[in-house]
N, C-alpha and C positions, 0 to 999 in steps of 0.2 A: 839157412839161418836167417832169422829176422835181423834187420838193421835197426838197432834201437838207439835213438838219440834222446836221452833222458836228462833234462836240465831243470832242476828245481828253481834256480835263479833265472827268471824269465828274461832278464836283460842280457843273457848270453845268446839269445836269438837276435837276428837282425830283421827289422820290420820295415815295410813300405806302407805309409798311410794311403789308403784309397778312399777318398771322400770322407776322411776322418781326421781328427787331431789326436795325436798320441803322445804320451810321456811316461817315463819310468817314475814310479812313486814308491813310497814305503808305507805299508799298512801293518800295524802290529809287529814291526821289526822285520817284515819280509818284503822282498821286492815284488812289485806287480806292475803291469802296464795298464794305464788308464786310456780308454778309447771312447771318443765322443764323436758322433756324426757331425761333420763340419759343413758340408755343402747342402743347400736347401733343395734336395731332390724331391720331386713331387709325388713319387710313388713309394709304397712299402716294398720290402723284399728286394732291395737293390744291392749293388756292389759297394757296400759301406763296411769296411773292415780294415784292420791292420794285417797286412799280407806278409808272410814269411818270405824272405829273400833266398834265392838259390836253393829252393826246395821243389822237387817234382815227385809228388805222392800219387801212388796208384792204389795198392792194397795195403791194409794195415790197421793200426789202432791209433786214434788220437784221443788223448785225455787231457782235461784241463779243469781248473777250478775257476768259477766265475762268480762275481758279486755285482748286483745291479742296483742302482739308485735312480730315482727320477730327478731330472734336472729341474731347477727352480722355474724355468719357463716351459716345462713339459706340457703339452696339450692334454685335454681330458681323456683322449683316446690312447694315450701312452700306456704301455703295459710293462715297461722295463725290459724290452726285447734285447736278448743277449744270447750268443751262441757261437757256433763254428761254421765256417765255410771250408769246403775242400774240393780238390780237383779243379782249382781255379785256373783257367787258361791264361795265356800270356797277356792278353789285352783286357782282361777282366770282363769279358763279354759273356762268359758261361761258367757256371759252377754249380755244385750241390751244397745244401746247407741244412743244418739242424739248429733250432734255437728254442728258447723258453720265454714264457711271459710270466714272470714271477708274481705280478699282481693278481693273476688268475688262480694261482695254486690253492689258496685257501678261501677263495671267494664263495659267498653264500649262494651266488647265482649258478645253478647247475650247468647252464649253457656255457657261460664263461669258463667254468672249471674244465670243461671238455676241450677248451682251446688253450690249455696251458703249454703244451708242447707242439712244435710245428716242424715239419720237413717241407722244404721247397726247392725248386730247381730253376735257376736263373738262365735265361730271361723269361721264359714262357709260363712255367708252372709255379706261379706264386700262390700264396694262401688265398687270395681273392679268386683266382681261377678255380681252385679246388672247391671253394664254397659256392661259387656261381654254378658249378657243375654238380653240386650235391655230393661231392666225394669227401668222405670222412676218414679215410684210412690213414691220412697223413698228419693227424692231430691226436693228442692224448692228454692224460692227467698226470699230475705229480704233486707231492706235498712239499711245495717250495714257497719262498716269499722274498720280498725285497730285503736288501741290506744284510744278506747272509751268504756264506760261501756255498755254492752248489757245484757238485761234481758232475761233469758231463763226459761221456765216453762215446766215441763213434768207432764202430768196427766195420770195415769195408772189405768186401771180397767180390771182385769183378762187378757184377751189376746188382749186388745185394749190400744193403747197409742196415746195421742194427744200432739203435740209439739207447743208451743207458743213462739213468739219472741217479745220483747219490748212492752208487755202489750196488744197485739192484742186480739180482741174479738173472732176471729175465728182462729182455729189451722192452722199453716203454713204447717204442715204435719200431717196426720192421718195414723196410721199403725194398720191394723185389718185384720188378726191376727198377734200378735207378734210371731217371729220365735221360741222362746223357750216356747211358750204356756202360758196358763192361770194360771198354778199352780207354776211356777218358783218363787223363792224368793232369796234374797241375799242383799248384801251391795250396797252402793252408792259410786261412784267415780267421782273425778274432773279430767276430761280427757283432755289430750293434745297429739299432735302428732309432727312429725318431724318439726324442725325449729321454734317452738312456745315458746315464753316466756309468760306463762299464769298466770293471776291473778284472784282470785275468792273472793267474799265477799257476805254478806247478805244471807247466805244459810238458807233456810227454808224447813223443811221436815214435811209434814202432812200425817200421815198414816190413811187409812180407816179401818184398822184392827190392831191387836196387833203387836207392833214393839218393839224389845229390846231397 
């Protein structure tokens, strides 16, 4: 039996800010958590998220709705980076992640469009590593934009993950194998990166095995 923790009011979860500032807010009458990168870390694809407390996730489904805005002081290269981290270890030194770049989704530049979706594995396998190696398997396209709710879903089974956007029947990206392997476990994080004012709601976690 799957262990399903379905909570539409996101403030029922408990979060630990990791290099972020977080607060519960109300948008259109619904609770959401606002997450903004706080510490001036020098690299992209780092451990910058609101991390669920007392959760140890291995296999299952994580679904959430995200909304991304650019901060007033966002640099030119900001893309509205927002997504999920999962299997985060205790000291935040290793995890898997899937995020989106909403500014790229409807961009007229075909190259940027191909970079709308991103998988990375911290700490080694960042988007910069994949691009430097000419590896294109971990990016994809999606019809998304800033300041709109985007549905993200991650389905994890051992060393395989499928990433879905806005209720699509087919995964937008499939990763097989995950860089940290089939047996890694850990927490779940609401991920943002530089220049993003991120909002998250309707978080649903369904575990295929025992979860705290």
